[in-house]
C-alpha positions in Angstrom: 0.1 0.1 0.0 2.6 2.3 1.0 4.5 1.9 -2.3 1.3 2.1 -4.3 0.6 5.8 -2.3 4.4 6.7 -3.0 4.3 5.9 -6.7 1.0 7.8 -7.0 2.7 10.7 -5.2 5.6 10.8 -7.3 3.4 10.5 -10.5 1.3 13.5 -9.4 4.5 15.6 -8.8 5.7 14.5 -12.3 2.4 15.8 -13.8 2.2 18.9 -11.9 5.9 19.9 -13.0 4.9 18.8 -16.7 2.1 21.2 -16.4 4.2 23.7 -15.1 6.7 23.5 -17.8 4.1 23.5 -20.4 2.4 26.5 -19.0 5.6 28.5 -18.7 6.2 28.1 -22.6 4.9 31.5 -23.9 2.7 31.4 -26.8 4.2 32.5 -30.3 3.6 36.3 -30.5 2.9 38.2 -33.6 5.7 39.9 -35.1 6.6 43.6 -34.1 6.1 46.6 -36.3 7.3 46.3 -40.0 8.3 49.2 -42.1 9.0 48.5 -46.0 11.2 51.0 -47.6 12.5 51.4 -51.1 12.0 51.8 -54.7 9.6 50.5 -57.5 10.9 46.7 -56.9 9.6 46.9 -53.3 6.5 49.1 -54.0 5.0 46.5 -56.6 5.3 48.3 -59.7 4.4 45.6 -62.6 2.3 43.6 -60.4 -0.9 45.6 -60.6 -3.6 45.9 -57.8 -2.1 49.4 -56.8 -3.4 51.0 -53.9 -5.2 54.0 -54.8 -4.1 56.2 -52.1 -0.6 55.7 -52.9 -0.8 57.6 -56.3 2.4 57.9 -58.3 4.3 55.7 -55.6 2.1 52.5 -57.2 2.1 50.6 -54.0 0.5 47.3 -54.7 -1.1 44.5 -52.7 0.5 41.9 -54.7 4.2 43.4 -53.9 6.3 41.3 -51.3 6.1 43.7 -48.4 2.4 43.7 -48.6 2.1 39.8 -49.0 4.6 39.2 -46.0 2.4 41.6 -43.5 -0.9 39.7 -44.7 1.1 36.4 -44.0 2.6 37.4 -40.8 0.1 40.0 -39.1 2.9 42.2 -37.7 1.6 44.4 -34.9 1.7 47.2 -37.4 2.7 47.8 -41.3 3.9 50.8 -42.8 4.5 50.6 -46.5 6.5 53.8 -47.8 8.4 52.1 -50.6 7.8 54.4 -53.7 8.1 53.8 -57.5 11.3 56.0 -58.8 12.8 56.3 -55.5 16.6 56.9 -55.1 18.4 57.1 -51.9 17.7 60.6 -51.2 14.0 60.0 -51.4 14.3 57.3 -49.0 16.1 59.6 -46.6 13.8 62.6 -47.4 10.3 60.9 -47.7 10.1 57.3 -46.2 11.6 57.1 -42.9 9.0 58.8 -40.6 7.4 55.3 -39.3 10.8 54.0 -38.1 11.4 54.0 -34.4 12.9 52.0 -31.5 10.0 49.7 -31.5 10.1 48.7 -35.1 11.1 45.2 -35.5 11.7 44.5 -39.3 12.4 46.8 -42.2 13.1 45.7 -45.7 14.5 47.8 -48.5 15.4 47.8 -52.1 17.4 50.9 -53.1 20.2 52.0 -55.4 18.8 50.8 -59.1 17.8 54.3 -59.9 20.7 56.1 -58.3 22.6 53.9 -60.7 20.7 55.1 -63.7 18.5 52.2 -64.2 16.0 53.7 -66.5 18.4 55.3 -68.8 20.7 52.4 -69.2 17.5 50.3 -70.2 16.3 53.2 -72.5 19.8 53.3 -74.2 19.9 49.8 -74.6 16.6 49.2 -76.1 17.1 52.0 -78.7 20.6 52.3 -79.5 23.3 50.2 -80.6 25.5 47.6 -78.9 28.1 49.8 -78.4 26.0 52.5 -77.0 24.3 50.1 -74.7 28.0 48.9 -73.2 29.1 52.6 -72.9 26.0 53.7 -70.9 26.5 50.3 -68.8 30.0 51.3 -68.1 29.0 54.6 -67.1 26.8 53.3 -64.4 29.2 50.9 -63.2 31.7 53.8 -62.8 29.1 55.3 -60.6 28.4 52.2 -58.5 32.1 52.4 -57.7 32.6 55.9 -57.0 29.3 57.2 -55.4 26.6 54.7 -54.7 28.5 53.4 -51.9 28.3 56.7 -49.8 24.5 57.1 -50.6 23.8 53.5 -49.6 25.7 54.1 -46.4 23.7 57.2 -45.6 20.5 55.4 -46.2 21.5 52.4 -43.9 22.9 54.6 -41.1 19.7 56.5 -41.0 17.8 53.3 -40.6 20.1 52.1 -37.8 19.8 55.6 -36.0 16.1 55.8 -36.2 15.2 51.9 -35.7 18.2 50.7 -33.5 16.5 47.5 -32.6 15.5 46.4 -36.3 16.1 43.5 -38.2 17.0 44.8 -41.5 16.6 42.9 -45.0 18.1 44.5 -48.0 16.8 43.1 -51.1 18.5 43.0 -54.5 17.7 42.8 -58.1 17.1 40.1 -60.6 19.3 39.4 -63.8 16.9 40.4 -66.7 17.7 37.7 -69.3 18.0 34.2 -69.9 21.3 34.0 -72.1 21.5 31.5 -75.1 17.7 31.3 -75.7 16.2 32.5 -79.0 14.2 35.4 -78.1 13.2 38.7 -80.1 14.3 41.9 -78.9 17.7 43.0 -77.8 21.0 41.3 -79.0 22.7 38.6 -76.8 25.5 40.9 -76.3 23.3 43.6 -74.8 21.6 40.9 -72.8 24.8 39.8 -71.3 25.9 43.2 -70.2 22.6 44.1 -68.7 22.8 41.0 -66.6 26.4 41.4 -65.8 25.6 45.1 -64.6 22.9 43.5 -62.6 25.4 41.2 -60.8 27.8 44.4 -60.4 25.0 46.3 -58.8 23.8 43.5 -56.5 27.4 42.9 -55.4 28.1 46.3 -54.4 24.6 46.5 -52.4 25.4 43.3 -50.7 29.0 44.6 -49.6 27.3 47.9 -48.0 24.6 45.8 -46.4 26.9 43.4 -44.9 29.3 46.2 -43.5 26.1 47.6 -41.7 25.3 44.2 -40.2 22.1 44.0 -42.2 20.9 40.8 -43.9 21.4 40.4 -47.7 18.0 39.0 -49.8 19.3 37.9 -53.1 16.6 37.2 -55.6 18.9 36.0 -58.5 18.8 32.4 -57.6 14.6 32.6 -57.2 14.2 34.3 -60.5 16.8 32.0 -62.4 14.6 30.3 -65.0 12.1 33.0 -64.6 14.0 35.7 -66.6 12.7 37.3 -69.9 13.3 35.0 -72.8 12.7 31.8 -70.4 9.4 31.4 -71.6 8.2 31.6 -68.0 9.4 35.3 -67.1 8.5 36.8 -63.8 9.7 39.9 -65.4 8.0 42.5 -67.8 10.0 43.2 -71.2 9.4 46.5 -73.0 5.7 47.3 -72.4 5.1 50.3 -74.9 1.8 50.6 -73.5 2.8 51.1 -69.9 6.5 51.8 -70.2 6.7 52.3 -66.6 6.2 48.7 -65.8 8.8 47.3 -68.1 11.7 45.5 -66.6 9.9 45.0 -63.5 8.5 41.9 -61.7 5.2 40.6 -62.4 2.9 39.7 -59.5 4.4 36.0 -60.1 7.9 37.6 -59.4 6.9 39.5 -56.2 5.2 36.3 -54.8 7.5 33.8 -56.3 11.0 35.7 -56.6 10.9 38.3 -54.0 8.6 36.9 -51.1 10.5 33.5 -50.5 13.9 35.6 -49.9 12.3 38.2 -47.6 10.6 35.1 -45.5 14.0 33.4 -45.4 16.0 36.5 -44.4 13.6 38.1 -42.0 
């Protein structure tokens, strides 16, 4: 009888301890405040479903920041990314929601500073040599000027949101090479891809120097470039020129969102 009572007593203690441990495990909390900064690749130009109140910034409900917020329900979500933004625009117009409580920041920036639109216009309308010359000018800018501009933005983010996890997202390569495809020559396509790598490598280095996470989308877009037959990027759209060379809705959900999920 005594052994039976002792066993029951020990069992009750173990059950009580187990219950206490289970009760001590906190419930999974919702993510803290999330702020999405950047240019058209973050705002979602090319994905459609633009939020009317965003005006010319063309923030889309199919953009990766909006999709991430919908899936993870952060305690607050501020979406200030804007089409056409350069580093100076981020500093002047996008940082107001950041504060010490901000938990997550995502940003894509630098392409417009490096002359993305002019490079693509030159390469579409002019010769191979003109295209390569304009790309070389852009690369020189990426070497000489862009690092300092990125440092200014990244330092401002850290100052205003010192506790935030910051994810810096890059840009995809535009073209599948070696494919039969109407439009630009193979020489131009390769040079444009090389320029995307050059820009991404420069941005990744600055992000690392600030202790930020790097979100490389080149791998997720592989097989979905222009000329792939399953493109997640718009080619030249003469009827809506602003969407040219931007991710489609599939590019945002399949190319950018998984990278943000992994890096966040």
